[in-house]
C-alpha positions as CSV (number, residue, x, y, z in Angstrom):
1,X,-12.2,-15.2,-1.8
2,X,-15.8,-15.3,-2.9
3,X,-18.3,-15.5,-0.1
4,X,-19.8,-19.0,0.4
5,X,-21.7,-21.0,2.9
6,X,-19.7,-24.0,4.2
7,X,-20.0,-26.6,6.8
8,X,-16.9,-26.3,9.0
9,X,-15.9,-29.0,11.5
10,X,-15.0,-28.0,15.1
11,X,-11.5,-29.3,15.7
12,X,-10.9,-27.5,19.0
13,X,-12.9,-25.4,21.4
14,X,-10.3,-23.9,23.8
15,X,-11.5,-22.3,27.0
16,X,-9.4,-19.2,27.9
17,X,-11.4,-18.0,31.0
18,X,-15.0,-18.0,32.3
19,X,-16.5,-16.4,29.2
20,X,-14.0,-16.6,26.3
21,X,-13.1,-19.4,24.1
22,X,-11.1,-19.9,20.8
23,X,-13.1,-21.9,18.3
24,X,-11.0,-23.6,15.7
25,X,-13.0,-24.7,12.6
26,X,-11.7,-26.8,9.7
27,X,-12.8,-26.6,6.1
28,X,-13.0,-29.7,3.9
29,X,-11.6,-27.7,0.9
30,X,-8.5,-25.6,0.5
31,X,-9.1,-22.1,2.0
32,X,-8.6,-19.1,-0.3
33,X,-7.1,-15.9,0.9
34,X,-9.0,-14.2,3.7
35,X,-8.1,-10.5,4.1
36,X,-7.4,-9.3,7.7
37,X,-10.4,-7.5,9.1
38,X,-13.0,-9.6,7.2
39,X,-15.5,-11.6,9.2
40,X,-17.8,-14.6,9.1
41,X,-21.4,-15.1,10.1
42,X,-22.1,-18.3,12.0
43,X,-25.5,-20.0,12.2
44,X,-26.5,-20.9,15.7
45,X,-29.2,-23.5,15.0
46,X,-28.5,-25.4,18.2
47,X,-30.6,-22.8,20.0
48,X,-34.4,-22.6,19.5
49,X,-34.4,-18.9,20.5
50,X,-31.6,-17.6,18.2
51,X,-32.7,-17.0,14.6
52,X,-30.0,-14.7,13.1
53,X,-26.4,-15.6,12.4
54,X,-23.7,-14.2,14.7
55,X,-20.8,-12.2,13.2
56,X,-17.2,-12.9,14.3
57,X,-13.9,-11.4,13.0
58,X,-11.3,-13.9,11.9
59,X,-8.9,-14.4,14.8
60,X,-6.4,-16.4,12.7
61,X,-6.2,-18.4,9.5
62,X,-4.1,-21.5,9.0
63,X,-4.0,-22.2,5.2
64,X,-1.8,-25.3,5.6
65,X,-4.4,-27.1,7.6
66,X,-7.5,-25.2,6.3
67,X,-8.4,-24.0,9.8
68,X,-10.0,-20.7,10.7
69,X,-10.2,-19.5,14.3
70,X,-12.6,-17.2,16.1
71,X,-12.4,-15.6,19.5
72,X,-15.8,-16.1,21.1
73,X,-17.0,-14.2,24.2
74,X,-20.2,-15.5,25.8
75,X,-22.5,-12.4,25.9
76,X,-26.0,-13.7,24.8
77,X,-27.6,-17.0,24.2
78,X,-26.1,-17.3,20.7
79,X,-22.5,-16.8,21.7
80,X,-22.9,-18.9,24.8
81,X,-24.3,-21.7,22.7
82,X,-21.1,-21.6,20.5
83,X,-19.0,-21.8,23.6
84,X,-20.4,-25.3,24.1
85,X,-19.8,-26.5,20.5
86,X,-18.3,-30.0,20.8
87,X,-15.3,-31.3,18.8
88,X,-16.3,-32.9,15.5
89,X,-19.6,-31.0,15.5
90,X,-20.4,-29.0,12.3
91,X,-21.2,-25.3,12.1
92,X,-22.8,-23.6,9.1
93,X,-20.5,-20.6,8.3
94,X,-21.0,-17.8,5.8
95,X,-17.6,-16.2,4.8
96,X,-15.6,-14.2,4.1
97,X,-17.7,-11.0,4.5
98,X,-16.9,-7.3,4.4
99,X,-13.8,-5.3,3.6
100,X,-10.6,-5.6,5.6
101,X,-7.7,-3.3,6.7
102,X,-5.6,-1.4,4.1
103,X,-2.2,-3.0,4.3
104,X,0.9,-0.9,4.6
105,X,4.0,-1.0,2.5
106,X,6.8,-3.4,3.7
107,X,9.0,-2.1,6.6
108,X,6.4,0.4,7.8
109,X,6.1,0.8,11.5
110,X,2.5,0.3,12.6
111,X,0.5,0.3,15.9
112,X,-2.4,-2.1,16.5
113,X,-4.7,-1.1,19.4
114,X,-7.3,-3.5,20.8
115,X,-9.7,-3.5,23.7
116,X,-12.0,-6.3,25.1
117,X,-13.0,-8.9,22.4
118,X,-11.9,-6.3,19.8
119,X,-8.5,-7.7,19.9
120,X,-9.8,-10.6,17.7
121,X,-9.1,-9.3,14.2
122,X,-5.7,-7.8,15.2
123,X,-4.0,-11.2,15.6
124,X,-4.8,-12.1,12.0
125,X,-3.6,-8.7,10.9
126,X,-0.4,-9.1,12.8
127,X,0.2,-12.5,11.2
128,X,-0.1,-11.0,7.8
129,X,2.0,-7.9,8.6
130,X,4.8,-10.0,10.0
131,X,5.1,-11.7,6.7
132,X,5.2,-8.2,5.1
133,X,8.3,-7.3,7.2
134,X,6.4,-4.6,9.0
135,X,7.5,-3.4,12.4
136,X,4.5,-4.2,14.6
137,X,3.6,-2.8,18.0
138,X,0.4,-4.0,19.6
139,X,-1.3,-2.3,22.5
140,X,-4.0,-4.3,24.3
141,X,-6.3,-2.8,27.0
142,X,-8.4,-4.7,29.6
143,X,-10.1,-4.2,32.9
144,X,-7.8,-6.6,34.7
145,X,-5.0,-9.1,34.0
146,X,-7.6,-11.9,34.0
147,X,-9.1,-10.4,30.9
148,X,-5.9,-10.4,29.0
149,X,-5.9,-13.5,26.9
150,X,-3.5,-15.1,24.4
151,X,-0.7,-12.6,25.1
152,X,2.0,-15.1,24.3
153,X,0.4,-15.6,20.8
154,X,0.4,-11.8,20.1
155,X,4.1,-11.6,21.2
156,X,5.0,-14.0,18.4
157,X,4.2,-11.2,15.9
158,X,4.5,-7.9,17.7
159,X,6.1,-5.9,20.4
160,X,3.3,-6.1,23.0
161,X,2.2,-3.3,25.3
162,X,-0.7,-3.5,27.8
163,X,-2.9,-1.4,30.0
164,X,-5.3,-2.5,32.7
165,X,-7.8,-0.3,34.5
166,X,-6.9,-1.7,37.9
167,X,-3.1,-1.6,37.2
168,X,-2.7,-5.4,37.5
169,X,-0.7,-5.7,34.3
170,X,1.1,-3.1,32.2
171,X,0.4,0.6,32.6
172,X,-2.6,1.6,34.7
173,X,-5.6,3.2,32.9
174,X,-7.3,3.0,29.5
175,X,-5.4,2.2,26.3
176,X,-5.2,5.9,25.4
177,X,-3.5,6.6,28.7
178,X,-0.6,4.5,27.6
179,X,2.7,6.3,27.3
180,X,3.1,5.2,23.7
181,X,0.6,7.9,22.7
182,X,2.6,10.6,24.4
183,X,6.1,9.5,23.7
184,X,6.2,7.7,20.4
185,X,3.0,8.0,18.5
186,X,4.5,9.9,15.5
187,X,6.9,7.0,14.9
188,X,4.0,5.0,13.5
189,X,2.8,5.5,9.9
190,X,-0.5,3.7,10.5
191,X,-2.8,2.8,13.4
192,X,-5.3,0.0,13.3
193,X,-7.8,-0.3,16.1
194,X,-10.8,-2.5,17.2
195,X,-12.8,-2.5,20.4
196,X,-15.6,-0.6,22.1
197,X,-16.7,2.6,20.3
198,X,-15.5,5.0,23.0
199,X,-12.0,3.4,22.9
200,X,-11.8,3.6,19.1
201,X,-13.0,7.2,19.1
202,X,-10.4,8.1,21.6
203,X,-7.7,6.5,19.5
204,X,-9.0,8.1,16.4
205,X,-8.9,11.5,18.0
206,X,-5.3,11.1,18.9
207,X,-4.4,9.9,15.5
208,X,-6.2,12.8,13.9
209,X,-4.4,15.4,16.0
210,X,-1.0,13.9,14.9
211,X,-2.2,13.3,11.3
212,X,-1.5,9.6,11.5
213,X,-3.4,7.3,9.1
214,X,-5.9,5.3,11.2
215,X,-8.5,2.6,10.4
216,X,-11.1,1.3,12.8
217,X,-13.0,-2.0,12.7
218,X,-16.6,-1.4,13.8
219,X,-18.5,-4.0,15.8
220,X,-22.0,-3.1,14.8
221,X,-24.7,-5.9,14.8
222,X,-24.3,-7.6,11.3
223,X,-27.1,-10.1,11.1
224,X,-27.3,-10.8,7.3
225,X,-23.9,-9.9,6.0
226,X,-25.4,-8.7,2.7
227,X,-26.6,-5.2,3.5
228,X,-30.2,-6.2,3.4
229,X,-31.4,-6.1,7.0
230,X,-29.9,-2.6,7.7
231,X,-29.1,-3.5,11.3
232,X,-25.5,-2.2,11.0
233,X,-25.8,1.2,9.3
234,X,-23.2,3.9,10.1
235,X,-23.1,7.5,9.1
236,X,-20.2,8.5,6.8
237,X,-19.3,11.6,4.8
238,X,-20.8,9.8,1.8
239,X,-24.1,9.1,3.6
240,X,-25.3,6.0,5.5
241,X,-23.3,2.8,4.8
242,X,-23.8,-0.8,5.8
243,X,-20.9,-1.9,8.0
244,X,-21.3,-5.5,6.8
245,X,-20.7,-4.6,3.1
246,X,-18.8,-1.3,3.1
247,X,-16.8,-2.2,6.3
248,X,-16.4,-3.4,8.9
249,X,-13.1,-1.5,8.5
250,X,-13.3,2.3,7.8
251,X,-10.8,5.0,7.6
252,X,-11.6,7.5,10.4
253,X,-11.8,10.3,7.9
254,X,-14.7,8.6,6.2
255,X,-16.8,8.5,9.4
256,X,-19.0,11.2,10.8
257,X,-17.9,10.6,14.4
258,X,-17.9,13.2,17.1
259,X,-14.3,12.8,18.2
C-alpha cells in the first residue's frame, strides 16, 4: 500500500486500564494491504503544545470494515490527548510507513515476544500468521497482571505464555526468564520481538546463541516518517539508518547492538 494522508473516523475508543486504550479508526475507502510491523503517524492537532505526529504500530487491521486499530498508552501530552478522542471525531493519519516483519513459510513454528506497549504489532502479525497456517506461540511480559491487556484476543491466534515481575500471572520474572527459552527455544524457526530495548536485546542474545532467526521492531522516536528529521537513527552494519524508513523491523544481525 502506498503511503497516504487520510482522515480516519474514530468508531471506538476502548479503555483497557488507567493509561491504555485501543483506538479503532475507520477509513472511508477500501484499505489496501498493510504489512505486519508497519506503523502510522497520527497528527495530534487537538493539543496546542504538540507539533509532531505520534507513531503507532498497527495493532490490528479489519479489511472487511476498513478499520485499523492502535494500542495507545498515555505517556506524554500527545498520547494522553489521543486517549480522549471521541467517537465520530476525525484524526489525520499518515500510513502505512516503514518496513514490516519477514513472514515465514507456511507451517513454520514461530515465537512472538512482547513487553509493555511493545505487544501492539504482534497481534497484527499473529493474525496474518494464523492465516498462513503457522504454529504460533506468544510470550508477553509485564510488571503485574494489571498490565496484561487483551490476553483473550491474543489467545485467538496463538498459544499464550506470560511472565510478570511480581509473579501475579504466569511465570515470575522477565520474559527472558521464561522456561520456554530454556526448554523449547530451538523448536522455533523464527522469533519476532517488540518492547523495551533491554528486553529485545536480551531476547536477541538468546536467539543468537541458538542461531535462531530473530527480528526486532524498534520503538525509536519517528516524528516525520520520511527519514528527514533524523530523530530515529540507529547504527547498523551498513552505517546509520533511519528506523522510520529502513525499519522499524530489523534482523538482529543487521544491528550494531552490544548484546
